[in-house]
C-alpha positions as CSV (number, residue, x, y, z in Angstrom):
1,M,12.7,-1.6,32.2
2,E,13.1,-5.1,31.5
3,D,13.9,-6.2,35.1
4,I,10.7,-4.7,35.9
5,A,9.2,-6.3,32.6
6,E,10.4,-9.9,34.4
7,A,9.4,-8.9,37.7
8,A,5.8,-8.3,36.4
9,I,5.2,-11.7,34.6
10,E,6.5,-13.5,37.2
11,R,4.3,-12.2,39.6
12,S,1.4,-12.9,37.3
13,Q,2.6,-16.4,36.9
14,S,3.2,-16.6,40.9
15,L,-0.1,-16.0,40.8
16,G,-1.8,-18.9,38.7
17,A,-1.4,-16.9,35.2
18,E,-0.6,-19.7,32.3
19,F,0.2,-17.2,30.1
20,T,1.8,-13.6,30.7
21,D,2.8,-10.7,28.3
22,L,3.1,-7.2,28.6
23,R,4.1,-3.7,26.6
24,I,6.0,-1.1,28.3
25,E,5.6,2.1,26.2
26,S,7.4,5.7,26.1
27,V,6.0,7.9,23.3
28,T,5.7,11.3,22.2
29,G,3.9,12.8,18.4
30,V,2.7,15.6,17.3
31,N,-0.8,15.8,15.1
32,I,-1.3,18.9,13.3
33,V,-4.4,19.6,10.8
34,V,-5.4,23.1,9.2
35,M,-7.9,23.5,7.0
36,D,-9.0,26.4,4.8
37,G,-5.3,28.6,5.9
38,K,-6.7,28.0,9.8
39,T,-4.8,26.2,12.7
40,R,-7.8,23.5,13.8
41,T,-5.5,21.0,15.8
42,V,-1.6,21.5,17.4
43,T,-1.7,18.3,19.5
44,S,1.0,17.1,22.0
45,R,1.3,13.4,22.6
46,V,3.2,12.7,25.7
47,E,2.5,9.1,26.5
48,K,4.1,6.2,29.4
49,G,2.4,3.3,30.5
50,C,2.3,-0.6,30.5
51,G,-0.7,-2.4,29.8
52,I,-0.4,-6.5,31.2
53,R,-2.3,-9.9,29.5
54,S,-2.2,-12.9,31.5
55,F,-4.4,-15.8,30.5
56,V,-5.7,-18.6,32.8
57,G,-8.2,-21.8,31.3
58,G,-9.0,-19.7,27.9
59,G,-9.8,-16.6,29.4
60,W,-8.1,-13.2,29.5
61,G,-7.6,-10.2,31.3
62,F,-6.0,-6.8,30.5
63,A,-4.9,-4.4,32.9
64,V,-3.1,-0.9,32.1
65,C,-1.4,1.9,34.0
66,N,-0.2,4.8,33.1
67,G,3.1,5.9,34.2
68,L,6.3,3.7,34.8
69,K,6.5,3.4,38.5
70,T,7.5,0.0,39.6
71,S,4.7,-0.7,42.2
72,D,2.0,0.2,40.0
73,I,3.6,-1.9,37.2
74,L,3.5,-5.3,39.4
75,R,-0.2,-4.1,41.1
76,T,-1.2,-4.3,37.3
77,A,-0.1,-7.3,36.8
78,E,-1.9,-9.0,39.8
79,I,-5.3,-7.5,38.2
80,S,-4.6,-8.8,35.2
81,V,-4.4,-12.2,36.6
82,K,-7.6,-11.3,38.6
83,L,-9.4,-10.5,35.6
84,A,-8.0,-13.4,33.8
85,K,-9.6,-15.7,36.1
86,V,-13.1,-14.3,36.1
87,S,-12.9,-14.5,32.4
88,R,-12.4,-17.7,32.6
89,E,-15.7,-18.5,34.3
90,K,-17.2,-17.5,31.7
91,A,-15.1,-19.2,28.8
92,T,-16.8,-21.3,26.2
93,L,-13.6,-22.5,24.5
94,G,-10.8,-24.4,26.7
95,F,-7.3,-24.4,24.9
96,E,-4.3,-23.9,26.1
97,I,-1.4,-21.2,24.7
98,A,1.1,-22.7,23.1
99,S,4.6,-21.9,23.7
100,A,6.6,-20.3,20.7
101,P,10.4,-19.9,20.9
102,S,11.9,-17.1,23.5
103,V,13.3,-14.1,21.8
104,Q,15.7,-11.1,22.7
105,S,16.1,-8.8,20.4
106,K,16.7,-5.2,20.3
107,S,16.1,-3.1,16.8
108,E,15.6,0.8,15.9
109,Y,13.7,2.3,12.9
110,P,15.9,4.4,10.9
111,C,15.8,8.1,11.2
112,K,17.4,11.1,9.8
113,I,15.9,13.6,11.5
114,A,14.6,13.1,14.7
115,P,10.9,14.9,14.3
116,S,11.6,16.0,18.0
117,T,14.5,17.8,17.1
118,I,12.0,19.8,15.2
119,S,10.3,22.7,16.9
120,T,6.4,22.7,16.6
121,E,6.3,26.0,14.5
122,D,8.8,24.1,12.0
123,K,5.9,21.5,11.5
124,L,3.4,24.2,11.5
125,S,4.6,25.8,8.5
126,F,5.2,23.0,6.5
127,V,1.4,22.1,7.1
128,L,0.3,25.8,5.8
129,N,2.7,25.5,3.4
130,L,0.5,22.4,2.2
131,D,-2.6,23.9,2.6
132,K,-1.4,27.1,0.9
133,S,-0.5,24.9,-2.4
134,M,-3.4,23.9,-2.7
135,E,-5.8,26.9,-2.4
136,V,-3.4,28.4,-5.2
137,H,-3.7,25.7,-7.2
138,D,-7.3,26.8,-9.2
139,A,-9.8,29.3,-8.3
140,R,-12.5,26.9,-8.2
141,I,-10.7,24.6,-5.0
142,V,-13.1,26.0,-2.2
143,S,-12.0,23.8,0.3
144,R,-8.8,22.6,2.4
145,S,-7.3,19.9,4.8
146,S,-3.9,19.2,5.5
147,R,-2.6,17.0,7.9
148,Y,0.3,16.0,9.6
149,N,1.6,13.0,12.4
150,D,4.8,12.0,13.8
151,F,5.3,9.5,16.5
152,E,8.7,8.9,18.4
153,G,8.8,5.9,20.7
154,E,10.5,3.1,22.9
155,R,8.6,-0.1,23.5
156,I,9.2,-3.3,25.4
157,V,7.9,-6.4,24.9
158,A,8.2,-9.3,27.3
159,S,6.4,-12.5,27.8
160,S,6.3,-15.7,29.8
161,F,7.7,-17.1,26.6
162,G,11.1,-15.3,28.2
163,S,11.1,-13.0,25.2
164,Q,12.3,-9.3,25.7
165,V,12.3,-7.6,22.7
166,R,12.9,-3.7,23.1
167,T,11.8,-1.3,19.6
168,K,12.8,2.2,19.0
169,E,10.3,2.8,16.4
170,T,10.0,6.3,14.0
171,W,7.2,7.6,11.7
172,T,5.6,10.1,9.9
173,L,3.1,10.7,7.8
174,A,1.7,14.3,5.7
175,A,-1.8,14.2,4.0
176,C,-4.0,16.4,1.8
177,S,-7.2,16.5,0.7
178,A,-9.0,19.4,-1.9
179,W,-12.5,19.7,-2.5
180,G,-13.2,21.4,-5.6
181,K,-16.8,22.9,-7.1
182,S,-18.2,23.7,-9.6
183,G,-21.9,24.4,-10.2
184,D,-23.4,21.7,-8.2
185,V,-21.3,19.4,-8.6
186,V,-18.3,18.8,-5.8
187,Q,-15.1,16.5,-6.1
188,R,-12.1,15.8,-3.6
189,G,-8.7,14.7,-4.3
190,H,-6.7,13.6,-1.7
191,E,-2.9,12.5,-1.8
192,A,-0.9,10.7,1.4
193,V,3.0,10.3,1.7
194,G,4.0,8.5,4.8
195,N,7.5,6.1,6.0
196,I,8.7,4.9,9.0
197,G,11.7,7.8,9.8
198,G,11.4,11.2,11.0
199,F,10.5,14.5,9.7
200,E,13.4,14.0,6.3
201,L,9.6,13.3,4.9
202,A,8.8,17.0,4.7
203,S,11.4,17.7,2.4
204,S,10.6,15.1,-0.2
205,E,9.7,15.7,-3.4
206,A,6.4,13.6,-2.9
207,A,5.4,15.0,0.6
208,V,6.2,19.0,-1.3
209,K,3.9,17.8,-3.9
210,C,1.0,16.4,-1.7
211,G,-1.3,19.6,-2.2
212,E,-0.7,20.2,-5.4
213,T,-1.7,16.9,-6.5
214,A,-4.6,16.6,-4.5
215,A,-6.1,19.8,-5.8
216,A,-5.4,18.9,-9.1
217,M,-7.3,15.8,-8.7
218,A,-10.3,17.9,-7.6
219,V,-10.0,20.5,-10.6
220,R,-9.4,16.8,-13.1
221,L,-12.5,15.8,-11.5
222,L,-14.7,18.5,-11.9
223,D,-14.0,18.5,-15.7
224,S,-15.4,14.4,-15.9
225,K,-18.3,12.8,-16.6
226,P,-20.5,10.6,-14.5
227,V,-19.4,7.0,-15.1
228,P,-21.5,5.2,-17.1
229,A,-22.9,2.2,-15.4
230,G,-23.1,-1.6,-15.9
231,K,-20.3,-5.0,-16.0
232,F,-16.8,-3.9,-17.7
233,T,-13.4,-5.4,-18.2
234,C,-11.2,-3.3,-16.0
235,V,-7.7,-2.9,-15.7
236,L,-6.5,-1.4,-12.3
237,D,-4.3,0.7,-11.3
238,N,-1.5,0.3,-8.2
239,K,-3.8,2.1,-6.1
240,M,-6.7,0.2,-6.2
241,T,-5.1,-2.8,-6.6
242,G,-3.9,-2.1,-3.2
243,L,-7.0,-1.5,-1.4
244,M,-8.5,-4.5,-3.8
245,A,-5.7,-7.0,-1.7
246,H,-6.2,-5.3,1.6
247,E,-10.1,-4.6,1.9
248,A,-11.4,-7.7,-0.2
249,F,-8.6,-10.0,0.8
250,G,-6.6,-9.4,3.7
251,H,-9.4,-9.1,6.2
252,A,-10.7,-12.3,5.2
253,C,-7.5,-13.6,6.3
254,E,-7.7,-12.1,9.6
255,A,-7.6,-15.2,11.8
256,D,-9.6,-14.2,14.2
257,A,-12.8,-13.3,11.5
258,I,-11.6,-16.9,10.3
259,L,-12.2,-18.9,14.0
260,S,-15.4,-16.4,14.6
261,G,-17.4,-17.4,11.6
262,S,-16.9,-14.0,9.9
263,S,-15.3,-14.7,7.2
264,V,-15.9,-16.0,3.8
265,L,-13.0,-18.1,3.4
266,E,-13.5,-20.1,6.4
267,G,-13.1,-23.8,5.7
268,L,-10.9,-22.8,2.1
269,E,-7.5,-23.3,3.1
270,G,-5.6,-25.1,0.3
271,E,-8.4,-24.6,-1.9
272,R,-8.1,-22.2,-5.5
273,V,-9.5,-18.8,-5.0
274,A,-7.7,-16.7,-7.3
275,N,-6.4,-16.9,-10.8
276,E,-3.6,-18.8,-11.1
277,G,-1.2,-15.9,-11.8
278,V,-1.9,-14.0,-8.5
279,T,-0.3,-14.1,-5.7
280,L,-1.2,-11.5,-2.6
281,I,1.3,-11.0,-0.2
282,D,1.2,-9.6,3.7
283,D,4.8,-8.2,4.6
284,P,5.9,-6.3,7.5
285,T,9.8,-6.8,6.7
286,V,9.9,-5.0,3.7
287,P,11.7,-2.0,4.5
288,D,11.3,1.9,4.1
289,T,7.9,1.1,4.2
290,F,4.7,2.9,6.5
291,G,3.3,-0.8,7.4
292,Y,7.2,-2.2,8.4
293,F,7.9,-3.7,11.7
294,P,10.6,-6.2,12.5
295,F,8.6,-7.7,15.9
296,D,5.1,-7.9,16.3
297,W,3.3,-6.6,19.7
298,E,3.4,-10.1,21.8
299,G,7.1,-10.5,20.6
300,V,7.3,-12.8,17.9
301,K,9.6,-12.0,14.8
302,S,7.9,-10.5,11.8
303,V,7.6,-13.2,8.3
304,K,6.2,-12.5,4.9
305,H,2.8,-14.1,5.1
306,V,1.9,-15.7,1.3
307,L,-1.7,-15.3,1.6
308,I,-2.7,-16.6,-1.9
309,D,-0.3,-18.5,-3.5
310,K,-0.4,-19.2,-7.4
311,G,-4.1,-18.5,-6.5
312,V,-4.4,-20.7,-3.3
313,L,-5.0,-19.6,-0.4
314,S,-1.7,-20.8,1.3
315,E,-2.0,-19.3,4.9
316,F,-4.0,-16.8,7.2
317,L,-2.6,-14.1,9.9
318,H,-2.5,-15.0,13.7
319,N,-1.6,-13.7,16.6
320,I,-0.7,-16.2,19.5
321,E,-4.1,-17.2,20.7
322,T,-5.4,-17.8,17.0
323,S,-2.3,-19.7,16.3
324,S,-2.4,-22.2,19.7
325,R,-6.7,-22.7,18.8
326,M,-5.4,-23.5,14.7
327,N,-2.2,-25.5,15.6
328,V,0.1,-23.4,13.9
329,P,2.7,-21.4,14.5
330,P,2.2,-17.7,15.4
331,N,3.2,-15.5,12.0
332,G,3.5,-12.0,13.7
333,A,0.6,-10.2,12.6
334,A,-0.3,-9.0,16.5
335,R,-0.6,-5.4,16.7
336,S,-1.9,-2.6,19.2
337,D,-2.2,1.1,18.8
338,S,-0.7,2.0,22.1
339,Y,0.1,0.0,25.8
340,S,-3.7,0.7,26.7
341,S,-4.9,-1.7,23.9
342,P,-4.3,-5.7,23.9
343,P,-2.8,-6.8,20.4
344,I,-4.5,-8.1,18.2
345,I,-5.0,-8.9,14.3
346,R,-3.4,-6.5,11.8
347,M,-2.0,-6.0,8.5
348,S,1.0,-4.4,7.2
349,N,2.4,-4.0,3.9
350,T,-0.4,-5.9,1.7
351,Y,0.0,-6.0,-2.2
352,I,-0.4,-8.6,-4.8
353,E,3.0,-9.5,-6.5
354,P,3.8,-8.2,-9.9
355,G,3.3,-10.6,-13.5
356,D,5.4,-10.3,-16.5
357,V,3.4,-8.1,-18.9
358,K,3.6,-4.6,-19.4
359,K,0.7,-2.4,-18.2
360,D,-0.1,-1.2,-22.2
361,E,-0.3,-4.9,-23.1
362,L,-3.5,-4.9,-20.5
363,I,-4.8,-2.6,-22.6
364,A,-3.8,-2.6,-25.9
365,D,-6.0,-5.9,-26.9
366,L,-9.2,-4.7,-24.6
367,R,-12.4,-3.7,-26.8
368,E,-14.7,-1.8,-23.8
369,G,-14.1,-1.3,-20.3
370,F,-12.2,1.3,-17.8
371,L,-9.2,2.2,-16.6
372,I,-9.4,2.6,-13.2
373,K,-7.3,5.1,-11.4
374,G,-6.7,5.8,-7.5
375,A,-8.3,4.5,-4.5
376,Q,-10.5,6.8,-1.9
377,Y,-12.3,4.3,0.3
378,G,-13.6,0.7,0.6
379,Y,-15.8,-1.5,2.4
380,V,-16.0,-4.6,3.1
381,E,-18.2,-7.5,4.5
382,P,-16.3,-10.2,5.1
383,A,-18.8,-12.9,5.9
384,K,-21.1,-12.2,2.8
385,G,-18.1,-12.1,1.3
386,Q,-19.4,-8.8,-0.7
387,F,-17.7,-5.0,-1.2
388,M,-17.1,-2.1,-2.3
389,F,-14.6,0.8,-3.6
390,K,-14.5,4.1,-4.6
391,C,-12.1,5.2,-7.1
392,D,-10.6,8.5,-8.0
393,E,-10.9,8.4,-11.5
394,A,-12.4,6.2,-14.3
395,Y,-11.0,6.5,-17.9
396,E,-12.7,4.9,-20.9
397,I,-11.3,2.2,-22.8
398,K,-12.3,1.8,-26.5
399,N,-10.6,-0.7,-29.3
400,G,-7.4,-0.6,-26.7
401,D,-7.6,3.6,-26.4
402,V,-7.7,5.4,-23.6
403,G,-9.8,8.2,-23.4
404,Q,-13.2,10.0,-22.1
405,R,-12.2,10.9,-17.9
406,Y,-15.4,9.4,-15.6
407,R,-16.1,10.6,-11.6
408,D,-17.7,9.6,-9.0
409,A,-17.6,5.6,-10.2
410,I,-18.0,2.6,-7.3
411,L,-17.0,-1.1,-8.0
412,T,-18.6,-3.9,-6.3
413,G,-18.6,-7.7,-6.1
414,V,-17.5,-10.8,-4.4
415,I,-14.6,-11.6,-2.8
416,L,-14.4,-15.5,-4.1
417,D,-15.0,-14.6,-7.3
418,I,-13.0,-11.2,-8.2
419,L,-9.5,-12.6,-8.3
420,K,-10.9,-15.5,-9.9
421,D,-11.8,-13.2,-12.9
422,V,-8.2,-11.8,-13.2
423,T,-7.1,-12.2,-16.8
424,G,-3.5,-9.8,-16.6
425,I,-1.3,-9.0,-14.4
426,A,1.3,-6.1,-15.2
427,D,5.4,-5.7,-14.4
428,D,4.9,-2.1,-12.7
429,F,4.8,-2.8,-9.2
430,E,4.4,-0.3,-6.6
431,L,4.1,0.1,-2.7
432,V,1.8,3.1,-3.2
433,D,-0.9,4.3,-0.4
434,P,0.4,4.3,3.1
435,G,-2.4,5.0,6.0
436,Y,-4.3,3.7,8.9
437,C,-6.3,1.0,8.9
438,G,-8.8,0.4,11.8
439,K,-10.5,-2.2,13.4
440,S,-11.9,-2.7,17.0
441,G,-11.6,1.0,17.9
442,Q,-8.0,0.5,17.0
443,D,-5.7,2.4,14.0
444,A,-2.6,0.7,12.6
445,R,-0.3,1.7,10.1
446,T,-0.7,-0.2,6.6
447,T,0.7,0.4,3.0
448,D,-1.2,-1.5,-0.1
449,G,0.4,-1.2,-3.9
450,G,0.4,-4.1,-6.4
451,P,1.1,-3.7,-10.5
452,H,-2.1,-2.8,-12.5
453,I,-4.2,-5.9,-13.7
454,R,-6.8,-6.7,-15.4
455,V,-10.5,-8.3,-13.9
456,D,-13.2,-9.2,-16.1
457,N,-17.0,-8.9,-15.0
458,V,-16.7,-6.1,-12.5
459,V,-19.7,-4.0,-11.3
460,V,-19.4,-0.2,-12.2
461,G,-22.0,1.8,-10.8
462,G,-21.7,5.9,-10.2
463,L,-22.7,8.2,-7.1
464,T,-25.4,10.3,-7.7
C-alpha cells in the first residue's frame, strides 16, 4: 500500500498541489450495547478506504474513496486537487504549508488478546455480566446500560514531505451507567474502563467491577441531600481535575480556535494564566493509556505538550495548517476518527501535573468547603471563557473534616480565573477517565486526570 500512497501523492503534485497527504485505513471493530438485560445493539465494523487532502494557494480539497483499488485512489487524488483549486478561489487567507521533516516509521500498539480472536458471543456475555452486576446490586436500580467497543486497524499516513507512517492499533473500552430511583429522586452512576490493547481488558479487575461501581454510585446519590448553593473553596478529586484540564483549558488551547478568534486565550501566550504551581499537560506519548498514539494522523511524531508551564501559557496544540500560519513547528496534535474525515486538532491525555503535598493536607486546614468527587460532564464556551461542570458527588468539609454527602452539584466559573485560584496541589496523580471527545462531528480517544487540587472561589449550584 505504501507504493499506492506514493503514486497518489505524485499524481496530485503533478496536477498542481502544493501539499498533499493521505490516510489509507483497513479497520474492524465491534460495538455492543445492553440495556436493562436486553441486547440493543451488536454492530460489526469492517471498513477499507482512503482519504486524500490537497492544498493549493490557501485552499484545501478533501476527497474519499471506499475500498483500496489503485485506480480509485489515484482518481481520488485527482478530485482532491480539483476541489482545492475551487477552494482557492474562495480562500480569504494566503499562506503556505511550511515544510516538516520526512518521517519513515512502523509501530504497533501492545496487545495480548486480539479482539478479532474472541467470538461475538463471548463479548456479548461480558457485557451481559456487567448489566447483571448492576441489576443485583440494589432493588432501587431501575435502569441500566452497558457498552463495549473494540477496534483493530492499520493506517498508512503519507505526505508530500516524503513521510510514510504505518500504525497498527488496537483498543478496547467498556462503560456502565446505572439509574437509581427513590420516590421522586432519580440519580445516575457511571464508570468507564478503556485502554490501548485487546480483550485482556475484560478480565481486569476494573472492568469486572465496572457495573458494580456504577450501581454503587447511583445508590449513594439516592441517599444524599441536594447541594447548597454559594461560592466555596473546593478540593477537586483526580477525575474533576482532569475534566477541568480538558474542558476549561484544553479546548481553548487548540490553535484552530485561536486562529478563528474563538478562544479566550488568544494573544495570551507567554502570559500568566494560572497559579505558578500549575503545569497543565497534553501528552499522547504516555504509554498504556486510552489517549496514546506515537504519530498523529498527519504523520508528525507525537510529543508532550506543555500548555501551561508553572502558571504561564506556553504553547498551543497544532496541526500542519495552524503551525504554518503561526510560524511554529507542528507538534503532532492532528487526528481524524476515520479515513473519511480530515484530521483536525485534538487532545489526547490531558492533565495537571502533581504537586508535593498530601491530599489530606488540602482538607485539614479548610474551614468550610466541599470535596468534589467524580465528573459526569462538562461544557465550555472557549470564546467567552465560561465553563460548567457536573460532578458525581460533593462532600461537605467543615474544620478539616469530611462529612455530609450531597448530590447534583454543578460547578461554574471563568477559564481565566479558575486556575489562578488554585491554592494547593496534591501528589496523588492519576489518569482516570478514558472516553471520547467530540469535535466537529468526530470522536477521539482521550484520557483525563491529575492530582487532587484545592481551588478558592468556586461557584457551586444544584440541579432542581
